[in-house]
Structures are given as structure tokens and as C-alpha cells.
C-alpha positions as CSV (number, residue, x, y, z in Angstrom):
1,M,92.5,108.6,78.4
2,I,89.5,109.4,81.1
3,T,90.0,111.7,84.0
4,L,87.9,113.0,86.5
5,H,87.0,115.3,84.4
6,W,84.6,113.2,82.5
7,V,82.9,112.9,85.3
8,Y,82.6,116.6,86.7
9,A,81.1,117.1,83.0
10,V,79.1,114.3,83.3
11,A,77.4,116.4,86.6
12,G,77.7,119.1,84.5
13,A,75.4,118.4,81.9
14,M,72.7,117.0,84.8
15,F,72.6,120.0,87.0
16,A,72.2,121.9,83.5
17,A,69.3,119.2,82.1
18,F,67.7,120.3,85.5
19,A,68.6,124.0,85.4
20,L,66.9,124.0,81.9
21,L,63.9,121.5,82.8
22,G,62.9,123.3,86.0
23,A,62.3,126.5,84.2
24,G,59.7,125.4,82.2
25,D,58.0,124.0,85.3
26,R,55.3,126.5,85.3
27,T,54.2,124.6,89.0
28,N,57.5,125.8,90.7
29,P,56.6,129.1,92.4
30,R,60.2,129.5,92.5
31,R,61.5,128.1,89.2
32,W,63.7,130.8,88.2
33,T,65.7,130.8,91.0
34,T,65.9,127.1,91.7
35,S,66.7,126.6,87.8
36,A,69.5,129.3,88.8
37,F,70.9,127.6,91.7
38,W,71.1,124.3,90.0
39,A,72.4,126.6,86.8
40,L,75.4,127.8,89.0
41,L,76.6,124.4,90.1
42,A,76.0,123.2,86.4
43,L,79.3,126.2,85.4
44,S,81.0,125.0,89.3
45,M,81.5,121.6,87.9
46,W,82.1,122.7,83.8
47,G,84.6,125.7,84.9
48,G,85.2,125.5,88.1
49,D,89.5,124.6,88.0
50,R,89.1,127.8,85.0
51,L,87.2,130.3,87.5
52,G,89.8,130.9,90.0
53,D,89.4,131.5,93.7
54,L,87.4,134.4,93.4
55,G,85.1,132.7,91.0
56,N,84.0,130.0,92.9
57,G,84.3,132.2,96.0
58,V,82.3,134.7,93.9
59,L,79.8,131.9,92.8
60,L,79.2,130.1,96.3
61,L,77.9,133.2,97.7
62,G,75.8,133.1,94.8
63,L,74.3,129.6,95.8
64,V,74.2,130.9,99.2
65,A,72.0,133.9,98.5
66,L,69.2,131.9,96.5
67,A,69.5,129.1,98.6
68,G,69.5,131.7,102.3
69,L,66.6,133.9,100.8
70,G,64.6,131.3,100.3
71,G,64.3,130.6,96.0
72,M,64.8,126.8,96.2
73,G,60.9,125.7,95.2
74,R,59.7,122.9,94.1
75,G,56.6,121.6,91.5
76,Q,54.4,118.9,90.4
77,S,55.3,115.7,88.9
78,A,55.3,115.5,85.9
79,L,55.1,111.7,85.9
80,P,51.2,110.4,86.7
81,D,50.3,108.6,90.2
82,A,48.7,105.9,88.2
83,L,52.1,105.5,85.9
84,R,54.2,104.6,88.2
85,R,51.3,102.8,90.4
86,D,51.3,100.6,87.5
87,R,55.1,100.0,87.2
88,A,55.5,99.0,90.7
89,D,52.8,96.5,90.0
90,R,54.1,95.1,87.0
91,M,58.0,94.6,87.8
92,G,57.5,94.8,91.6
93,N,61.0,93.7,93.5
94,R,62.5,93.4,89.5
95,L,62.7,97.1,90.1
96,F,65.7,97.2,91.9
97,V,67.5,95.5,89.2
98,I,67.9,98.8,87.7
99,A,69.4,100.1,91.0
100,L,71.6,97.6,91.6
101,I,73.2,97.7,87.9
102,I,75.3,101.4,89.8
103,P,77.4,99.9,92.4
104,A,77.8,96.7,90.6
105,T,79.6,98.7,87.5
106,A,81.6,100.3,90.3
107,L,83.3,97.3,92.0
108,I,83.4,96.0,88.5
109,G,85.1,98.7,87.0
110,T,86.8,100.3,89.6
111,F,88.7,95.9,89.1
112,V,88.9,96.7,85.4
113,F,90.0,100.3,84.9
114,K,92.8,99.6,86.9
115,Q,94.1,97.4,84.7
116,A,93.8,99.9,82.1
117,P,96.6,103.0,82.7
118,D,96.4,104.1,79.6
119,W,92.3,104.6,79.0
120,V,91.5,105.4,82.8
121,D,93.0,107.2,85.5
122,G,94.2,104.5,87.6
123,K,93.8,106.3,91.1
124,Q,90.4,108.2,89.7
125,A,88.8,104.9,88.8
126,T,85.7,104.4,91.3
127,L,84.5,107.6,90.8
128,I,84.7,106.9,87.1
129,A,83.0,103.6,87.6
130,L,80.8,105.0,89.7
131,A,79.6,107.7,87.2
132,L,79.2,105.1,84.2
133,G,76.9,103.0,86.3
134,V,74.6,105.8,86.8
135,L,75.0,106.0,82.5
136,I,73.8,102.6,82.2
137,A,71.5,102.2,85.0
138,S,69.3,105.3,83.2
139,V,69.7,103.3,80.2
140,V,68.1,99.9,80.9
141,G,65.9,101.7,83.3
142,C,64.7,104.1,80.0
143,L,64.4,100.3,77.7
144,W,62.6,98.5,80.4
145,L,60.6,100.7,81.1
146,R,59.7,102.3,78.2
147,A,60.2,105.5,79.3
148,S,61.9,109.0,77.2
149,P,65.1,109.3,77.6
150,L,63.9,112.4,79.5
151,E,62.0,111.0,82.2
152,P,65.0,110.0,84.7
153,L,65.8,113.8,84.2
154,Q,62.7,114.9,84.8
155,Q,62.3,112.9,88.1
156,G,65.9,113.5,89.4
157,R,64.8,117.2,88.9
158,R,62.3,116.4,90.8
159,L,64.2,114.3,93.9
160,M,66.5,117.5,93.8
161,D,64.0,120.0,94.0
162,S,62.9,118.5,96.9
163,V,65.9,118.1,98.8
164,G,66.8,121.5,97.9
165,W,70.4,123.0,99.3
166,A,70.9,120.6,101.3
167,A,71.7,118.0,98.3
168,I,75.2,120.1,98.1
169,L,75.6,119.9,102.0
170,P,78.1,117.0,101.6
171,Q,80.6,118.5,99.7
172,M,80.3,122.2,100.9
173,L,81.2,120.4,104.2
174,A,84.2,117.9,102.9
175,S,85.3,121.8,101.5
176,L,85.4,122.8,104.7
177,G,87.1,120.3,106.1
178,A,90.1,120.7,103.6
179,V,89.9,124.5,104.7
180,F,90.3,123.4,108.6
181,A,92.8,121.8,107.7
182,L,95.5,123.7,106.1
183,A,94.0,126.1,108.6
184,G,96.3,124.0,111.4
185,V,93.0,123.4,113.1
186,G,94.1,119.5,113.3
187,D,97.7,120.5,115.0
188,V,95.5,122.0,118.2
189,V,93.1,119.4,118.3
190,G,96.1,117.5,118.7
191,Q,98.2,119.3,121.3
192,I,94.9,119.6,123.3
193,V,94.5,116.0,123.0
194,S,97.4,114.3,123.8
195,M,97.3,116.3,126.7
196,A,94.1,114.4,128.0
197,I,95.5,111.1,126.8
198,P,97.3,109.1,129.4
199,Q,101.1,108.7,128.0
200,G,101.7,105.6,126.3
201,S,97.7,104.2,126.0
202,L,97.2,103.1,122.9
203,L,93.8,102.4,123.4
204,G,93.7,105.7,125.1
205,A,95.1,107.1,121.9
206,V,91.8,104.7,119.5
207,I,88.9,105.9,121.8
208,A,90.0,109.7,121.3
209,Y,90.1,108.9,117.4
210,G,87.3,106.9,117.1
211,L,84.9,109.2,119.6
212,G,86.9,112.4,118.1
213,M,85.6,112.0,114.6
214,A,81.9,110.9,115.6
215,L,82.0,114.4,117.8
216,F,83.4,115.9,114.7
217,T,81.4,114.7,112.1
218,M,78.6,116.0,114.5
219,V,79.3,119.6,114.9
220,M,80.6,119.5,110.9
221,G,77.8,117.4,109.8
222,N,79.7,115.2,107.2
223,A,82.6,112.6,108.0
224,F,84.3,113.6,105.5
225,A,84.7,117.5,106.7
226,A,86.2,115.7,110.5
227,F,88.4,113.1,108.7
228,P,91.1,116.0,107.6
229,V,90.9,117.2,111.2
230,M,91.2,114.3,113.2
231,T,93.6,112.4,111.1
232,A,95.5,115.2,110.9
233,A,95.0,115.4,115.2
234,I,95.5,111.5,115.9
235,G,95.3,109.4,113.6
236,L,99.1,110.0,111.8
237,P,100.6,111.5,114.6
238,L,100.0,109.3,116.9
239,L,97.7,105.7,115.7
240,I,99.9,105.2,112.5
241,R,103.6,106.7,113.2
242,T,103.7,106.3,116.7
243,Y,102.0,102.9,116.9
244,D,102.9,101.4,113.7
245,G,98.4,101.1,112.9
246,D,97.6,99.8,109.5
247,P,96.7,102.9,107.9
248,A,94.1,101.8,106.0
249,V,92.1,100.0,108.9
250,V,92.9,103.1,110.8
251,C,91.6,105.4,108.2
252,A,88.8,103.2,107.0
253,I,87.1,102.5,110.0
254,G,88.2,105.7,111.4
255,M,85.5,107.2,108.6
256,L,82.9,104.2,109.5
257,A,83.0,106.2,113.2
258,G,82.9,109.3,112.1
259,F,79.5,108.1,109.6
260,C,78.1,107.2,113.5
261,G,78.2,110.8,114.4
262,T,75.9,111.3,111.2
263,L,73.6,109.4,112.4
264,M,73.5,111.7,115.7
265,T,73.3,115.2,114.5
266,P,71.1,117.7,112.9
267,M,73.8,119.1,110.9
268,A,73.8,116.6,108.4
269,A,70.8,118.1,107.4
270,N,70.4,116.3,103.8
271,F,70.7,112.5,105.8
272,N,68.2,113.0,109.0
273,L,66.2,116.6,108.6
274,V,65.6,116.2,104.4
275,P,63.9,112.4,105.1
276,A,61.4,113.8,107.8
277,A,60.8,116.8,106.1
278,L,59.8,114.3,102.3
279,L,58.0,111.8,104.8
280,D,55.7,114.7,106.5
281,L,56.5,113.4,110.3
282,R,55.7,115.6,112.8
283,D,58.8,115.0,115.1
284,K,61.5,117.0,112.9
285,H,64.5,115.2,114.8
286,G,62.4,111.7,114.4
287,V,64.7,110.3,112.6
288,I,67.6,110.5,114.9
289,K,65.6,109.8,117.7
290,R,65.4,106.0,115.3
291,Q,69.1,106.6,115.0
292,V,71.3,107.1,118.2
293,G,70.1,103.1,119.4
294,T,72.4,101.9,116.1
295,A,75.0,104.3,115.7
296,V,76.4,103.6,119.9
297,P,76.7,100.4,119.6
298,L,78.1,100.7,115.7
299,L,80.9,103.5,117.7
300,V,81.7,101.4,120.6
301,V,82.0,98.4,117.6
302,N,84.4,100.5,115.2
303,I,86.8,101.5,118.5
304,L,87.6,98.0,119.5
305,L,87.7,97.3,115.6
306,I,90.3,100.0,115.1
307,Y,91.9,98.6,118.2
308,W,92.1,95.0,117.1
309,L,93.0,95.4,113.4
310,A,95.2,98.1,112.5
311,F,98.2,97.3,115.6
312,P,100.2,93.9,114.9
């Protein structure tokens, strides 16, 4: 049976390739430490469940040391600009077909794989289909553009080197959210919020949940980190158990409310600070300032949608 372990194996192989290719990039002044960073990440994908808590903790400290001490660098692109312009001019918007293969495969695979429980783990059907879509898109891109099989890996490595340590920030913040939930932070937040919400006010509970998701996301930097805390504090005990809200609606739209917070915080470095750095913007918070005007109305809409749709 194909399980999530296969997805981790593919991801580990990708990061291992980044490490090997990066070690040979002499244009990167920090090629060895950058390569070591991706190699450690590959090790975590391949053997994280075997390393144990202590082993994973030491591995994480190694990643932090490499990133914190300025060990991440980037080299020059191995793909000539003339070739990239030629492909863009020749293929035009048809290049987006390669990118669209990934979500299309994820969508179709989610439904198909659930019908084959003996072959694919139905609980992880979406992630498995997503990984398959990446592989299919890579093969199609190489065949269509007549590119070397190493080219997707080289360009992926170049992009990851440009993003640097922030590329794994969502994974780390999601883990932090799980730690907070296990530590009982959600219960403490729930007690504080319950004191502020008027007794018996459904709308007040919905507003507290939506705003809490956005604000906690701004603090944590990621909605995946805020979700277990705020759902344990307000979503489950109040909206779902007390007021009989639809769990699917509460959780799904609650995540969207959290994403509104992602648009408004520098803590979401991979979304808001990295693009500014890659585009050489003078104002490093320019991306956030542009997004606030969209994030606030969306947050209001999401809160109203929870109130209208989750409760019969």
C-alpha cells in the first residue's frame, strides 16, 4: 500500500538532490553549509520516525545553527537567461499547463485513490496525489521543453537557495502549534476568551474564534500553528459542542480566517518577507502593506460565513 511514507521518501530524495547539486555549485560562497542544511532536511524526511525525539531535536538544532550563523547562501542560475526567454517566447501561456497538472492531479487523485483502499491510504489520498502531480508535472515539463532530467532539480535548488531557511518555516510553526496544544495553551486561552464573551452569545463566540485565528496567526506566523490552539480553545468547546456548529464549516472557514492573519504579519517570512527580498523591494514590509486592504475585508467575510453556514 502507498502511504504517507512514500511522500516523505520522495521529498527526502528531492532535498538530497538539492544537497548534492548544491555541493557542486562553486558560484555559491557557502555551498558546503547550504548543502549540509538540505542534507539534514533530507535525513529528517527519510529517517525522522527512526531518529526518536532526541535525534530529531539534535537535527533541528543543527538546522538552526546552520541558518542562524549565516550558513545559507545561493549561487548563480545554471540556466542561461537567453534560453529562458526563448522558452517563454516560444511557449507563451502554455507553460502554465505544466503548473496546472499538479492541482489537477491532486483533485482527481483525491477522489480516485479513495476508491482503492487496498492500494492507497485513503486518509492521505490528497497528499499522495499532490506528490504524484509534482512528479508527473516534472516529467511532462522535461519532455515538452526537451530539458535534462536534472533541470527541474537544479532550478528547484536555485529557488530553495533563494528562499533559504524560511522554506521550512511552515513545517516548524505547525509543529510549534501542536506543542502548544499539548501544553494546554488552548485551555488557558479558552478560559480567558470565555470571560470576555457575553454569556450565550453565538455571534460573540464566532467573532472571538475568527479574530483569534487571525491574531494568533499573526503572532505565530502560520495558520497551521494557530489552528490547534484556537480550535481547542473556542472552536470545539463553544462553537461545535455548545452551539452544535458544523465541524467542517467551522474548521475550514476558521483556517481561512487564520490565513487572513498570514497576510498581515512579518512572522510569515516565507510569504511576506522573502518575496520582498527576491524582488529587491526598498520597503521590506511593502508586501504586507499591500495585502492589509484585502486581508481585513476577507476576515470580516469569513467570520460572517462561519455564523451563517455553520449553524442550522
